[in-house]
C-alpha positions in Angstrom: 0.0 0.0 0.0 1.4 3.4 -1.0 0.4 7.0 0.0 0.0 9.7 -2.6 0.8 13.3 -1.7 -1.0 16.3 -3.3 1.0 19.4 -4.0 1.0 21.8 -1.1 -0.2 19.2 1.4 2.2 18.1 4.2 3.9 14.9 3.4 2.7 12.0 5.6 5.5 10.3 7.5 5.8 7.4 9.7 6.7 8.2 13.3 9.6 6.2 14.7 8.7 3.5 17.2 10.7 2.7 20.3 13.0 -0.3 20.1 11.4 -3.2 21.8 13.4 -5.1 24.5 15.9 -7.7 23.1 14.2 -11.0 22.2 10.6 -9.5 22.1 8.5 -8.5 19.1 7.5 -4.9 18.5 4.0 -4.5 20.0 1.3 -3.3 17.5 -0.4 -0.3 19.0 -4.2 -0.5 19.1 -6.0 1.4 16.4 -8.3 4.3 17.1 -11.7 2.7 17.4 -13.5 5.6 15.8 -11.0 7.7 13.8 -13.9 9.6 12.1 -14.2 11.6 15.3 -10.9 13.2 14.6 -10.7 13.4 10.8 -12.2 12.7 7.4 -11.4 11.8 3.8 -13.1 13.8 1.1 -14.2 12.6 -2.3 -10.9 13.5 -3.9 -9.0 11.4 -1.3 -7.7 14.4 0.8 -7.2 13.4 4.4 -8.0 16.0 7.1 -7.6 16.0 10.9 -9.9 18.1 13.2 -8.1 20.5 15.6 -9.2 23.3 17.8 -8.3 25.7 15.0 -10.3 23.8 12.4 -9.5 21.1 9.9 -5.9 20.6 8.6 -4.9 18.5 5.6 -2.5 15.8 6.5 -2.2 13.8 3.3 -3.9 12.1 0.4 -5.4 8.6 0.3 -6.2 6.9 -3.0 -5.2 3.3 -2.3 -8.5 2.2 -0.8 -11.7 3.2 0.8 -11.9 6.4 2.9 -12.3 4.3 6.1 -9.1 2.5 5.4 -7.4 5.9 4.8 -8.6 7.2 8.2 -7.5 4.0 9.9 -4.1 4.3 8.3 -3.6 7.8 9.7 -5.2 6.8 13.0 -2.6 4.1 13.4 0.1 6.7 12.8 -1.4 8.7 15.6 -1.4 5.6 17.8 2.3 5.1 17.0 2.9 8.7 18.1 0.8 8.3 21.2 2.7 5.1 22.1 6.0 7.0 21.8 4.7 9.7 24.1 3.5 7.2 26.7 6.8 5.3 26.6 8.6 8.6 27.1 6.3 9.4 30.1 6.9 6.0 31.5 10.6 6.2 31.4 10.6 9.7 32.9 8.2 8.7 35.7 10.2 5.6 36.5 13.5 7.7 36.8 15.1 5.4 34.2 15.1 8.1 31.5 17.3 11.1 31.1 15.2 14.2 32.0 17.2 16.3 29.6 16.6 13.9 26.7 13.0 13.4 27.7 12.5 17.2 27.7 14.1 17.5 24.3 12.1 14.7 22.8 8.8 15.9 24.4 9.4 19.5 23.1 10.2 18.1 19.6 7.1 16.0 19.6 4.9 18.8 20.9 6.3 21.2 18.3 5.7 18.7 15.6 2.1 18.1 16.4 1.1 21.1 14.3 2.4 19.4 11.1 2.0 15.8 12.1 0.4 13.6 9.4 -1.8 11.8 11.8 -5.5 11.6 12.7 -6.4 11.6 16.4 -6.9 13.6 19.5 -4.1 16.0 19.0 -5.3 18.4 21.7 -5.2 15.6 24.4 -1.8 14.4 23.1 -0.6 18.0 23.3 -1.8 18.3 26.8 0.0 15.0 27.6 3.2 16.3 26.1 2.8 19.6 28.1 2.7 17.5 31.3 5.7 15.6 30.2 7.6 18.8 29.4 6.7 20.2 32.9 7.7 16.9 34.5 11.0 16.8 32.6 11.7 20.5 33.5 10.9 19.7 37.2 13.2 16.6 37.0 15.9 18.7 35.4 15.6 21.4 38.1 15.7 18.7 40.8 18.7 17.1 39.1 20.3 20.4 38.9 19.8 21.1 42.5 21.1 17.6 43.4 24.1 18.2 41.2 24.6 21.6 42.9 24.3 20.0 46.3 26.6 17.2 45.3 29.0 19.8 43.8 28.9 21.8 47.1 29.5 18.6 49.1 32.3 17.5 46.8 34.0 20.9 47.0 33.7 20.9 50.8 35.2 17.5 51.0 38.1 18.3 48.8 38.6 21.5 50.7 38.7 19.5 53.9 41.1 17.0 52.4 43.4 19.9 51.1 43.3 21.5 54.6 44.2 18.1 56.2 47.1 17.7 53.7 48.3 21.2 54.5 48.3 20.5 58.2 50.1 17.2 57.7 52.7 19.0 55.5 53.3 21.7 58.1 53.2 19.8 61.4 53.4 16.0 61.2 56.6 14.2 62.0 55.0 10.7 62.0 56.5 10.1 58.6 55.1 6.7 57.8 51.6 7.3 59.2 51.4 10.8 57.5 52.6 9.4 54.2 50.0 6.6 54.3 47.3 9.2 55.1 48.3 11.4 52.2 48.1 8.3 49.9 44.6 7.6 51.3 43.6 11.2 50.7 44.8 10.9 47.1 42.7 7.7 46.6 39.7 9.4 48.1 40.3 12.5 46.0 40.1 10.5 42.8 36.6 9.2 43.7 35.1 12.7 44.3 33.3 13.9 41.2 31.1 16.8 40.3 33.5 19.7 41.0 33.8 22.3 38.3 37.1 22.4 36.5 38.3 25.7 37.8 37.6 25.0 41.4 38.9 21.4 41.1 42.2 22.7 39.6 42.6 25.2 42.5 41.9 22.6 45.1 44.2 20.1 43.4 47.0 22.7 43.4 46.6 23.2 47.2 46.7 19.4 47.8 49.6 18.8 45.4 51.6 21.7 46.9 51.0 20.3 50.4 52.0 16.8 49.4 55.2 18.1 47.7 56.0 20.2 50.9 55.6 17.1 53.1 57.8 15.0 50.8 60.5 17.7 50.8 60.3 18.0 54.6 60.4 14.2 55.0 63.2 13.9 52.5 65.2 16.6 54.4 64.5 14.8 57.7 65.8 11.5 56.4 68.7 13.1 54.7 69.7 14.7 58.0 69.0 11.4 59.8 71.2 9.6 57.3 73.9 12.1 58.0 73.5 11.7 61.8 73.6 7.9 61.5 76.7 8.0 59.4 78.3 10.2 62.1 77.1 7.7 64.7 78.6 4.8 62.8 81.9 6.6 62.6 81.8 7.4 66.3 80.9 3.8 67.3 83.7 2.4 65.2 86.0 4.6 67.2 84.5 3.3 70.4 84.9 -0.2 69.2 88.5 0.3 68.4 89.2 1.6 71.9 87.1 -1.2 73.5 89.0 -3.8 71.6 92.4 -2.2 72.6 91.5 -2.6 76.3 90.5 -6.3 76.1 94.0 -7.6 77.4 94.4 -4.9 80.1 95.2 -6.1 83.6 94.5 -2.7 85.1 91.2 -4.0 86.3 89.7 -1.0 88.1 90.5 1.9 85.7 89.8 -0.3 82.7 86.4 -1.3 84.0 85.7 2.4 84.7 86.7 3.2 81.1 84.4 0.6 79.8 81.5 2.1 81.7 82.4 5.5 80.2 82.5 3.9 76.7 79.0 2.5 77.3 77.7 6.0 78.1 79.4 7.4 75.0 78.0 4.6 72.9 74.4 5.5 74.0 75.1 9.2 73.4 76.4 8.5 69.9 72.9 7.6 68.6 71.8 5.0 66.1 73.9 4.0 63.1 72.2 2.9 59.9 69.9 0.0 60.6 71.8 -2.5 58.5 75.0 -2.0 60.5 74.0 -0.9 64.0 73.4 -4.4 65.3 76.7 -5.7 63.9 78.6 -2.7 65.5 76.9 -3.4 68.9 77.9 -7.1 68.7 81.6 -6.1 68.2 81.5 -3.6 71.0 79.8 -6.0 73.4 82.1 -8.8 72.5 85.1 -6.7 73.5 83.5 -5.8 76.8 82.5 -9.4 77.5 86.0 -10.6 76.8 87.6 -8.2 79.2 85.1 -8.7 82.0 85.3 -12.5 81.6 89.1 -12.3 82.1 88.6 -10.0 85.1 85.9 -12.3 86.5 88.3 -15.3 86.2 91.1 -13.4 87.9 88.8 -12.1 90.7 87.4 -15.6 91.3 91.0 -17.0 91.7 91.9 -14.0 93.9 88.7 -14.4 96.0 89.6 -18.0 96.6 93.1 -16.9 97.7 91.7 -14.2 99.9 89.3 -16.6 101.5 92.2 -18.9 102.3 94.2 -16.0 103.7 91.2 -15.1 106.0 91.2 -18.6 107.3 95.0 -18.4 108.1 94.5 -15.1 109.9 91.7 -16.5 111.9 94.1 -19.2 113.1 96.6 -16.4 114.1 93.8 -14.5 115.9 92.9 -17.6 117.9 96.5 -17.8 119.1 96.8 -14.0 119.6 93.7 -13.7 121.7 95.2 -16.3 124.2 98.1 -14.0 125.0 98.2 -12.9 128.7 100.2 -9.7 129.1 99.7 -9.8 132.9 101.6 -13.0 133.2 104.7 -11.9 131.2 104.5 -8.5 129.4 107.7 -8.9 127.5 106.9 -12.4 126.3 103.4 -11.1 125.3 104.9 -8.3 123.3 107.4 -10.6 121.5 104.6 -13.1 120.8 102.4 -10.4 119.3 105.3 -9.1 117.1 105.9 -12.5 115.7 102.2 -13.0 114.9 102.0 -9.5 113.3 104.9 -10.5 111.0 103.1 -13.7 110.0 99.9 -11.6 109.6 101.5 -9.3 107.1 103.1 -12.2 105.2 99.7 -13.9 104.7 98.4 -11.0 102.6 95.0 -9.7 101.7 91.6 -11.1 102.7 88.1 -10.5 101.2 87.1 -6.8 101.5 84.1 -7.6 103.7 86.3 -9.4 106.2 89.1 -6.8 106.6 87.5 -4.7 109.3 86.5 -7.6 111.4 89.9 -9.4 111.3 92.0 -6.2 111.6 89.8 -5.1 114.5 90.3 -8.3 116.4 94.1 -8.1 116.0 94.0 -4.5 117.1 92.1 -5.4 120.2 94.9 -7.8 121.2 97.5 -5.1 120.5 95.5 -2.5 122.5 95.3 -4.9 125.5 99.1 -5.4 125.5 99.8 -1.7 125.1 97.5 -0.9 128.0 99.3 -3.3 130.2 102.6 -1.7 129.2 101.3 1.8 129.9 100.0 0.7 133.3 103.4 -0.7 134.3 105.1 2.4 133.2 102.8 4.6 135.2 103.5 2.5 138.3 107.2 3.0 138.0 107.2 6.6 137.0 109.6 8.5 139.4 108.0 11.9 138.7 104.6 10.5 140.0 106.3 9.3 143.2 107.9 12.7 143.7 104.6 14.5 143.4 103.1 12.2 146.0 106.0 13.1 148.4 105.7 16.8 147.6 102.0 16.8 148.4 102.7 14.8 151.7 105.3 17.4 152.7 103.0 20.3 152.2 100.3 18.5 154.3 102.8 18.2 157.2 103.8 21.9 156.8 100.2 23.2 157.0 99.4 20.8 159.9 102.5 22.1 161.8 101.4 25.8 161.2 97.9 25.0 162.5 99.3 23.5 165.7 101.6 26.4 166.3 98.9 29.0 165.7 96.5 27.2 168.0 99.2 27.0 170.7 99.6 30.7 170.4 95.9 31.2 170.7 95.4 32.4 167.2 92.4 30.3 166.3 91.8 32.0 163.0 95.2 31.3 161.6 95.0 27.7 162.9 91.7 27.1 161.1 93.1 28.6 157.9 96.2 26.4 158.1 94.0 23.3 158.7 91.9 24.1 155.6 95.1 24.4 153.5 96.4 21.1 154.9 93.1 19.4 154.1 93.3 20.6 150.5 96.8 19.3 150.0 95.8 16.0 151.6 93.1 15.6 149.0 95.7 16.2 146.2 98.1 13.7 147.9 95.4 11.0 148.1 94.6 11.5 144.5 98.2 11.2 143.5 98.7 8.1 145.6 95.6 6.5 144.0 96.9 7.3 140.5 100.2 5.5 141.3 98.4 2.6 142.9 96.1 2.2 139.8 99.1 1.8 137.5 
C-alpha cells in the first residue's frame, strides 16, 4: 500500500517507534476505534484532521476506501501516542534522562502542528505539556542535586586539602602521615562533580601540600642519614678503643673506662639499621672478653683471699690467748711474731678486713694498755709528786698546831683548811700511782 501526496499538502510520514526489548516482538499499537471523530477523507482522497483551530490537511489517500485511509492515519497517531506514553513511563520511573526526555517531548509537541496523523491532537498536546513540565521539574531537581553534590564535593576536597596542608606543616609521624596522604589521594580521585576551575585550584593546594611534606620528609631522612653516618663513625672509634682494652690487667681503671665507653655509645645515637646491630655485637664482644678475664682473675683472687682469711683466723685464735699480765715482755714478743706472719699472709676479702683487723688491734691494745700501766706505776715523777703533796700537808698541819698553841684560832683554822686541800691532792696522786 502506497500513499499519494498532493501538491501543497504536508507529506505524511511514519513516526519512529521505540525499540522493543531484546528478544521481544515490536508491540502493535491499538487502532483508534472511531477515527472519524478526529478526521475525514473527502471525495478526492484528501485526508483531514480536526483540531481546535479547524481542519488541517495531513495527506492524500487513494489506495483504498476512505475508512481504510482514516484507519491508516489513526494508526500513525497511535504510534505517536505510544512513543509519548513510553517517554512518560521512562521519565516517571526515573530510568530516562530528563534532559533527553524534555528535548524529545518538546520536539514531539512542536511537531504536532504538522503531524500527518488523525487523532486527539489536543489531548496528546496536553499530555506532552505535562511531560515537558515533569521533565523540567526533574531537570531542576537534578540540577539542585548536582549543585548540592558539587557543594559537598567541593567541601570534602577543601577538607582534604586542609588536612594535607596541616600534615605538611606539622606532622613528624612520617610513615603514618605518608600513608594518610596516599589515602587522601585515593579518596580525592573518587570525588566527582566539581567544576574544572575549582577542582584545579583545590588540586594545586593538595599537590603543593604533598610536595612540601615530601620535601620535609626527604630533608629529615637526609639529616637522619647524616647523623647515622656520624654515629657509625663514632661507634667504630669506640669499638677500636674497647678492643684495645681487652687484654688490660689494670682492672679498676679499665672497668671504669668501659663504663664511660658505654655512656658514650648511647650518646652516639643509632647508626644505619643494617650496620647498627653488627657494631653493637663487636662492642659488646670486646667488653665481655675483658670482664670474663677479670671475673676469672677475681674468682681466683677471691679463693686466695678466703684462704688468707682462714689463716688469719688461726693467728687470731693464738693472739687472743696472749696474757700480758703473766709476762708482758713475752706477750709483746709473741704479738710481734704474729703480726709479721699476719703481714706475710696478705689480703683477705674486703668484707672481712675490718672484722679481722679489729680483732688483732684489740689484742695489740690490750698489750699496750698493760705496758702503759706498768710504766705509770714505776714513773719517778709521779712518786715525787706524792712526796711533795705529803710534805705540804705536814707543813700546814704544823702551822695549824703552832697557831692554836699561840691562841690564834683564826690562823690555825686557815692552816688546817690548806692542809686538808693538800691532803686531797696527795690521796689522788697516791691513788693514781696505785692504779698503774
